N, C-alpha and C positions, 0 to 999 in steps of 0.2 A: 867688345865687352864680353864678359863671361858671367853668366847667371844673373843678369840684370833685368832682362825683358820679362821673365816670369814674375819678378817683383812688381813691375809696372802693371802686369795683368792683375795681380793681387790687389793693388791699390786703385787702379782705374778701369779694370776690365779689358776685354779684347779690343773694344773700340778705342780705349785710351792708349793701348800700345800701338794700334794702327795710326792714330793721330801723332804719337811720338815719332814713329818711323817716318811718316810723311813730312813732319817738320824737319827731321834730319836731312831727308832727300831734297827738300826745298832749299835748305840753308847750304847744303854741300852737294850741288847737283852733279858734280864730276867725281865725287868720292866713291870709294868702295868701302863697304862696311863688313866687318866680321863679328859675328855673334856666336857664342857658345852657350848651348842650353842642354838641358836634360830631356831625353825622350821619356815622357810620362807614361808610355804604353809598354810597360815591362810585363811580359807574359812568360818569361823563362825564369822561373823561381829557382832553378838549379844554379843559375849564375849568381843569384843573390846569396847562395850558400858558400860561395868561394871567399877567400880572404878579402879580395877587393869588394866583394858583394856586401861585406859587413859595413863598409862606408855607406853604400847606397841604401841599405836597410835603414840606417839612422837618418839619412837624408830624406827618404820617402816618409818615414815616420814623422819627422819634424814638420814637413810640409803638410802632412795630413792633420797633425795636431793644430797647426796654425791656419788651417783652411785655405792654404795657398794652392792654386790650381797649377799643375804641371801639364803643359800641353804635349801632345804627341808630335812626332816628326811631321806628319801630314798636316796637322793643325798649324804648326809653325810656318810651313810652306804656304798655306792658305793665307795666313796673316801677312806674310811678306808680299804675296801677290796683291792682296787687298790694299796694301800700303804703296803699291806701285814700284816694288823692288823686284829686280830680276835675279834669280838664283844662278850664280856663276859656278859654284862648286859646293859640295858638302862632304865632310869627312868625319869619321869617328876616330877614336883613339887607336893607336897601334895595339894589336892583340897582345904583344909582349908586355905592354904597360898595363892595359886594361882590356880584358877580353869581353867585357859586357856589351860594348857598343852603345852604351846608354848616353854618353856625352857625344854631342854632335856639334860640329862647327859649320856654320853657314857663311859663305862669301857672297855678298850681294852688291848690286849697284842699282841706281835709279833706272827705270825703264827708259828706253829711247837713246841710251848711250851705247856705243859700239865698243 
């Protein structure tokens, strides 16, 4: 899924998203899951001044105005671990498409699988 988990955080909190992920892992114990989210820890404001940064400025503003919490990459990793999911890989967008590195894809599977 893309940009869904932070919506669950907004509606049900961190514990709610952990419960959601645990329910997925229980229902599909042999599946791999891929989630794309935004790294809410942007400290390079020069990147936000680039043409692609204009999109993110609006994105961050919208989420600020609606009081939606955007988690940092390390917070997402902690959520996944708390939900019993193992991080297999993570990637950001190709620099030729989006040099900000703000969008992060996480590939996960339930712990205990090889």
